[in-house]
C-alpha positions in Angstrom: -4.2 268.1 85.4 -2.3 265.4 87.6 -5.7 263.8 88.9 -6.0 262.8 84.8 -2.8 261.5 84.6 -3.2 259.6 87.4 -6.6 257.9 86.3 -5.6 257.3 83.2 -2.8 255.2 84.5 -4.4 253.6 87.1 -6.5 252.5 83.9 -4.1 251.1 82.4 -2.6 249.4 85.0 -6.0 248.3 86.0 -6.0 246.8 82.2 -2.9 245.2 82.5 -4.2 242.9 85.4 -7.5 241.9 83.5 -5.3 240.5 81.0 -3.2 238.8 83.4 -6.1 237.2 84.9 -7.1 236.1 81.2 -4.3 234.4 81.2 -4.3 232.7 83.7 -7.5 231.1 82.8 -6.0 230.2 79.4 -3.3 228.8 81.3 -5.3 226.3 82.7 -6.9 225.6 79.5 -3.7 224.8 77.4 -2.3 222.5 80.8 -5.0 220.2 80.2 -4.9 219.8 76.7 -0.8 219.5 77.0 -0.9 217.2 79.6 -3.1 214.2 77.4 -0.5 214.4 75.0 1.8 211.3 74.7 5.2 212.1 76.4 7.4 212.0 73.0 4.8 214.7 71.4 5.4 217.3 74.6 8.9 217.5 73.8 8.2 218.4 70.0 5.5 221.1 70.8 8.2 222.5 73.3 11.1 222.8 71.0 8.9 223.6 68.2 7.8 226.8 70.8 11.0 228.2 70.9 11.6 228.9 66.9 8.4 229.9 66.2 8.7 232.6 69.1 11.6 233.6 67.0 9.8 233.9 63.5 6.8 235.6 64.9 9.2 238.0 66.6 9.8 239.9 62.8 12.7 237.8 61.5 12.5 234.2 59.9 14.6 231.5 61.0 17.1 231.8 58.4 17.8 235.5 59.3 17.6 235.0 62.9 20.6 232.4 62.8 22.6 234.5 60.4 21.8 238.3 62.4 22.7 236.5 65.6 26.5 236.0 64.3 26.4 239.9 64.4 24.3 241.2 67.3 22.9 239.7 70.1 19.3 241.1 69.0 18.9 240.7 65.3 16.3 243.8 65.3 19.3 246.4 66.8 20.0 247.9 63.4 16.6 248.7 63.1 16.0 250.5 66.0 19.0 252.0 65.7 18.1 253.3 62.4 14.7 254.5 64.1 16.1 256.4 66.9 18.3 258.0 64.6 16.0 259.7 62.8 14.1 260.9 65.5 16.6 263.0 67.2 18.2 264.3 64.3 18.1 267.9 64.7 16.4 267.3 68.1 15.9 271.4 68.5 14.2 271.7 65.5 10.4 273.2 66.2 7.2 271.7 66.0 6.3 272.1 62.9 9.2 270.1 61.4 9.1 267.2 63.4 7.4 264.9 60.9 9.3 266.9 58.3 12.7 266.1 59.6 12.1 262.1 60.2 10.6 261.8 56.9 13.2 263.3 55.2 16.2 261.0 57.1 13.9 257.6 57.4 13.5 256.7 54.1 11.0 254.2 52.5 13.8 251.2 52.5 14.1 251.6 56.4 10.6 252.4 56.7 9.5 248.8 55.2 12.2 247.2 56.8 11.1 248.5 60.6 7.4 247.5 59.4 8.1 244.2 58.5 10.2 243.5 61.1 7.3 244.3 63.6 5.3 242.2 61.5 3.0 244.7 59.6 2.6 245.3 55.9 4.7 248.1 54.6 1.2 249.4 53.2 -0.2 249.8 56.8 2.3 252.1 58.1 3.6 255.1 56.5 6.4 257.0 57.9 4.1 259.7 59.8 2.3 256.6 61.7 5.9 255.3 62.8 6.6 259.0 64.3 3.6 259.2 65.8 3.8 255.8 67.4 7.2 256.9 68.6 6.2 260.0 70.1 3.2 258.0 72.0 5.8 255.1 73.1 8.5 257.6 73.9 5.8 259.9 76.5 4.0 256.5 77.8 8.2 254.9 78.5 9.1 257.8 79.8 6.4 257.9 82.9 8.2 255.9 85.6 5.7 254.4 87.5 3.6 253.0 83.9 6.8 252.0 82.4 7.6 249.8 86.1 3.9 248.6 85.4 4.9 247.3 82.2 7.8 245.7 82.9 6.3 243.7 85.4 3.3 243.0 83.8 6.1 241.6 81.2 7.6 239.3 83.4 4.3 238.1 84.9 2.7 237.3 81.6 5.9 234.9 80.9 5.6 233.7 84.5 1.8 232.5 84.3 2.3 230.8 80.3 2.4 227.2 80.2 5.9 226.1 79.4 5.5 226.1 76.0 4.7 229.6 75.7 7.4 230.0 77.8 9.9 229.0 75.7 8.0 230.9 72.6 8.6 234.0 74.7 12.6 233.0 74.9 12.5 232.6 71.1 10.6 236.1 70.7 12.7 239.3 71.1 11.6 241.1 74.8 11.4 244.5 73.2 8.6 243.3 70.7 6.5 242.5 74.2 6.8 246.7 75.2 7.7 248.7 72.3 5.8 246.8 69.3 3.1 246.3 71.8 2.1 249.8 71.9 3.0 250.6 68.4 -0.2 247.8 67.1 -2.1 249.3 70.0 -1.7 253.0 69.1 -0.9 253.0 65.5 -4.0 251.5 64.3 -7.6 251.9 64.7 -9.6 249.7 66.5 -10.5 246.9 63.5 -7.1 247.1 61.4 -5.1 246.9 65.0 -7.3 243.5 65.4 -5.6 242.5 62.4 -2.4 243.1 62.5 -2.2 242.1 66.0 -2.9 238.0 64.3 0.5 238.7 62.8 2.3 239.9 65.8 1.5 237.5 68.6 2.1 239.6 72.1 1.0 242.6 70.5 -2.9 241.2 71.2 -2.4 241.6 74.7 -1.7 245.1 74.4 -3.7 246.4 71.8 -6.9 246.5 73.7 -5.6 249.5 75.9 -4.6 251.3 72.6 -7.5 254.0 73.8 -6.0 254.5 76.8 -2.4 254.7 75.9 -3.6 257.8 73.8 -5.5 259.4 76.3 -2.5 258.8 78.6 0.0 260.3 76.5 -2.1 263.5 75.8 -2.5 263.7 79.4 1.3 264.1 80.4 1.0 266.5 76.9 -1.4 269.1 78.3 0.4 268.6 81.8 3.5 269.5 80.4 1.9 272.6 78.7 0.2 273.8 82.4 3.6 273.2 84.0 5.4 275.4 81.9 2.3 277.5 82.3 2.8 277.8 85.8 6.8 278.4 86.0 7.0 280.9 83.4 6.2 284.3 83.1 4.0 284.2 79.3 4.5 287.9 79.1 7.8 286.5 77.9 6.6 285.0 74.6 9.9 284.0 73.3 10.4 282.7 76.9 7.9 279.9 76.3 8.6 278.7 73.4 12.2 278.8 74.0 11.7 276.8 77.2 9.3 274.4 75.9 10.7 270.6 74.9 9.4 270.4 71.6 9.3 266.5 71.5 10.1 263.9 73.9 13.7 261.9 73.8 13.4 259.4 71.7 12.9 256.1 73.8 15.2 253.5 74.4 13.9 251.2 76.4 16.2 248.5 77.9 15.3 245.1 77.0 13.2 243.2 79.4 15.0 240.6 81.7 13.2 237.3 81.3 16.3 234.9 82.4 16.0 232.0 80.0 16.1 228.9 82.0 19.3 226.9 82.3 19.0 223.4 80.3 18.2 220.7 82.2 21.0 218.2 82.5 20.0 214.5 81.1 22.4 211.6 81.3 21.7 208.6 79.6 23.4 206.0 81.6 24.6 205.9 85.4 28.5 205.8 83.7 27.1 209.5 82.2 25.5 210.6 85.2 28.3 209.8 87.9 30.8 211.7 85.2 28.5 214.7 86.1 28.5 214.7 89.8 32.6 214.2 89.4 32.9 217.5 87.0 30.7 219.1 89.3 33.0 218.2 92.6 36.0 219.8 90.4 33.7 222.9 89.6 33.1 223.5 93.4 36.4 223.1 95.1 37.7 225.0 91.9 35.9 227.9 93.0 36.5 227.3 96.3 32.5 227.8 97.4 29.3 226.2 97.2 27.6 226.6 94.2 24.7 229.4 93.6 21.0 227.6 93.2 20.5 226.5 89.3 16.9 227.8 89.3 15.3 230.6 90.3 12.3 230.3 92.7 9.8 231.2 89.9 11.7 228.6 87.5 11.0 226.1 90.3 7.6 226.2 90.7 7.3 225.8 86.8 8.9 222.7 86.7 6.8 221.6 89.5 3.8 222.3 87.0 5.6 220.2 84.6 6.7 217.3 86.0 9.6 214.8 85.7 8.3 212.8 82.6 10.8 214.0 80.6 13.6 212.8 82.5 15.5 209.6 82.8 16.9 209.6 86.3 15.4 210.5 89.9 17.3 210.3 93.0 17.4 209.5 96.6 19.0 210.7 100.0 19.7 207.8 101.8 21.9 206.7 104.9 23.8 204.0 105.1 22.2 201.9 107.6 19.0 202.2 105.6 20.9 200.4 102.9 21.7 197.3 105.0 18.1 197.1 106.8 17.7 193.6 107.0 21.2 192.3 106.3 23.5 193.8 103.5 22.0 195.5 101.1 18.4 194.2 102.0 16.9 197.5 102.3 14.6 199.9 100.3 14.6 202.9 98.7 12.0 204.3 101.4 9.6 203.7 104.3 7.4 200.8 103.7 3.2 201.6 104.1 0.3 200.3 104.0 0.0 200.5 99.7 4.2 199.9 99.1 6.9 201.7 100.1 6.9 205.8 99.8 9.6 207.2 98.1 10.3 211.3 98.5 13.2 212.1 96.3 13.9 214.7 93.4 15.4 214.6 90.0 18.9 214.3 88.8 18.8 217.3 87.2 17.7 219.7 90.5 21.2 218.4 92.6 23.6 217.8 89.8 25.0 220.8 90.2 25.7 220.2 93.8 28.2 217.4 93.5 28.4 214.6 95.7 28.4 216.8 98.9 26.2 215.6 101.5 25.5 218.6 103.2 24.6 220.8 100.2 22.4 217.9 99.0 20.6 217.7 102.1 20.2 221.6 102.4 18.6 222.1 99.3 16.3 219.0 99.7 15.0 220.3 103.3 16.9 217.2 105.0 18.9 218.0 108.2 22.3 217.3 108.0 24.1 214.9 110.2 27.6 215.1 110.1 28.3 211.8 111.4 26.3 210.1 109.4 27.2 208.5 106.1 25.3 209.2 103.6 24.5 207.7 99.9 22.9 209.0 96.6 20.6 206.3 95.1 20.2 207.0 91.1 16.9 205.5 89.9 15.7 204.9 86.7 12.3 206.2 86.6 11.1 203.9 83.1 12.1 200.5 84.9 11.0 201.4 88.5 7.8 201.1 87.0 8.8 197.7 84.8 10.0 196.0 87.7 8.8 197.6 91.5 5.1 198.7 89.7 6.6 202.5 90.7 3.7 205.3 90.4 6.0 209.0 90.6 4.3 212.4 90.5 5.3 215.7 91.6 3.3 216.1 94.9 1.7 219.4 95.1 -2.0 219.0 96.9 -3.6 218.8 93.4 -1.5 215.9 92.2 -1.0 214.7 95.5 -4.8 214.3 95.7 -5.5 212.4 92.5 -3.0 210.1 93.7 -4.8 208.9 96.7 -8.4 209.2 94.9 -6.9 207.1 92.0 -4.0 204.9 93.4 -5.0 204.2 97.5 -8.3 202.9 97.9 -9.4 202.2 101.2 -6.0 203.4 102.5 -7.6 206.2 103.7 -10.0 207.1 105.9 -13.3 209.2 105.3 -12.0 209.6 101.7 -14.5 212.2 100.5 -12.9 214.5 103.0 -9.5 214.4 101.1 -9.9 217.5 99.3 -10.6 219.4 101.7 -8.0 218.4 103.9 -5.3 218.9 100.7 -5.2 222.6 101.4 -3.0 225.3 102.0 -6.0 226.5 104.4 -6.1 223.0 106.4 -2.2 222.7 106.5 -1.8 225.2 109.5 -4.1 223.7 111.6 -2.8 220.2 110.8 0.8 220.9 111.8 -0.7 222.9 115.1 -2.4 219.9 116.1 0.6 217.3 115.0 2.7 219.5 116.7 1.1 219.4 120.3 -0.2 215.9 119.7 1.5 213.1 122.4 3.3 210.3 121.4 1.3 207.6 122.3 -1.5 209.3 119.8 -0.1 208.0 117.4 -0.4 204.5 117.7 -3.8 204.3 119.9 -7.0 205.9 118.2 -8.7 206.8 121.9 -5.7 208.2 123.2 -5.8 210.5 120.0 -9.7 211.3 120.0 -9.1 212.3 123.6 -6.3 214.7 122.6 -8.3 216.1 119.7 -11.9 216.6 121.9 -9.6 218.5 124.7 -8.2 220.6 121.4 -11.5 221.7 120.8 -12.4 219.6 118.1 -15.9 217.6 117.2 -16.7 214.8 115.2 -16.5 216.9 111.8 -13.4 217.9 112.9 -11.8 214.6 114.1 -12.5 212.8 110.7 -10.9 215.7 108.9 -7.8 215.1 111.0 -7.9 211.2 110.6 -8.3 211.9 106.8 -5.3 213.7 106.8 -2.8 211.5 108.9 -4.0 208.4 107.4 -2.8 210.3 104.0 0.7 211.2 105.7 0.7 207.2 106.8 -0.1 206.6 103.2 2.2 208.4 101.4 4.7 210.3 104.3 3.3 213.9 103.4 3.7 214.6 106.6 2.9 218.2 108.7 5.5 220.2 107.1 4.4 219.5 103.3 4.1 222.3 101.6 1.9 221.1 98.8 3.5 223.1 95.7 5.9 220.6 94.4 8.6 221.7 96.0 11.3 221.5 99.4 12.4 224.2 101.6 15.5 224.8 102.4 17.1 224.0 106.1 18.3 227.7 106.0 15.0 229.3 105.7 11.7 230.1 107.3 8.1 229.0 107.2 7.4 232.7 106.8 10.0 233.1 105.0 10.8 230.0 102.8 13.3 229.7 100.1 12.8 226.7 97.7 15.3 224.1 97.2 14.5 221.5 94.5 11.1 220.2 92.8 10.0 217.1 95.0 9.2 213.8 93.4 6.9 211.2 95.2 7.0 207.8 94.5 5.5 204.6 95.5 6.7 201.3 94.7 3.7 198.7 95.1 6.1 195.5 94.2 9.0 197.0 96.2 12.6 195.7 95.5 15.9 195.6 97.7 19.0 197.3 97.2 20.8 194.3 96.1 18.2 193.2 93.3 17.7 197.1 92.1 21.3 197.1 92.0 21.8 193.9 90.2 24.0 191.8 92.6 21.7 189.4 92.2 21.9 189.3 88.5 19.3 191.0 87.2 18.8 193.9 85.6 20.1 197.1 87.4 18.1 199.8 87.3 19.5 201.6 90.7 23.3 203.0 91.6 24.2 204.0 94.8 27.0 206.9 94.9 29.1 207.4 98.2 28.5 211.0 99.2 32.2 212.7 100.4 31.8 216.3 102.3 33.8 218.8 100.7 35.8 221.1 103.0 35.8 224.1 102.0 38.3 225.3 104.6 41.0 223.4 103.5 
């Protein structure tokens, strides 16, 4: 009955969601271990993951390099052979399905296919492949379940720690859906567990093998019931002639896990300026602003990784701030009780926007002032630590909370409440209170207390507010702080945010002037100032 098909489909989809929940827990554990690695080891882990992915997809690295010169997908030839054997004599009777397949799919091709998906040839016969392929065809032709599986693959990739994310890009996307089904349904539970140790990604589907089997059987019965209902069984030949002898061989589209663009990592100020110049030339040649470099999901991923592997971060500065207190005597940011607060991003995040201030301000969530003169300060992270005692983080709720607790002792009121106010739940309340607070309340605690009592806050509520506003004063994390490490673009809304770049928050506890940072006084240069000039797209 249709209800049975729906129920088995729901069982599979629920199982996929359970697997995603487990992956999220596993990710948190992996992230804890990864963050304890030295910086140079992190880079090695990520690079190795890509090549391991290519190997575990069923082909050695040498075969992958050779094969990719001829085919975008090195297993495409194997898939073509499998589909051809399955599709041959499509109209033959049910009794000869496997005979036809076996006669056309010889042992040499069977061994190549079986090895490609990670099994030993002795594990799977030609009959096993035929049965698994039939089952995959049935499952993948169900629109709802096929969509759920593709969503699952994409969500699974997004959850992974970035070393595993690279691993998935190294692997062949087809393996995640079809080979997982083959592993889950061709073998018994014990053998499947053994096989999936050789097919890394297949383990995520192996546990759903029985559910896939029941679903395929329900689809078969559903098809027969429809034939029973739609045709007159008194005409026996009509029944057999109209009944499809087998499903059409599945031809799955590759799951599109968009590979993340490589980071731009200039090694010197000159190289950084050349990259900006190249981007400007490209924008002018195209006659329009560039598309975002990263997707929203990729920005979230970079916010989790941080900028430890990048040499330069960048700060947008209006020219008067550079010359505050005299020519080039300004600092990189606002002076707070713990030092100079700097909100910036990495060079990689804005390199494609060239030196156009309107494009950069929009991406960084800053209101563009047409009459203002802007400069881009390119900052060497390592030298900022050496000369200004800098600390830099991606300012998520968790990272900034830990930073306040570890680096700003005595700078925040009611520090025990820090974790409580640095949450999405409190953000809305804080934003509402700040937006309606009278200006004198910022400097006068008594006026602020009277305002908060009038707003209905009790003693505990006032303590929470004072904790949060002292965090803002010490770090610059104002009422618009998103807490996810990303800046909202100026042309998006709070209800439907579009994020532009990953933020960096730095605190310079021993701040220097631009005169000192740019080497004007004879010391080491660790900041470069670049003039920003708008592009006239209407010219």
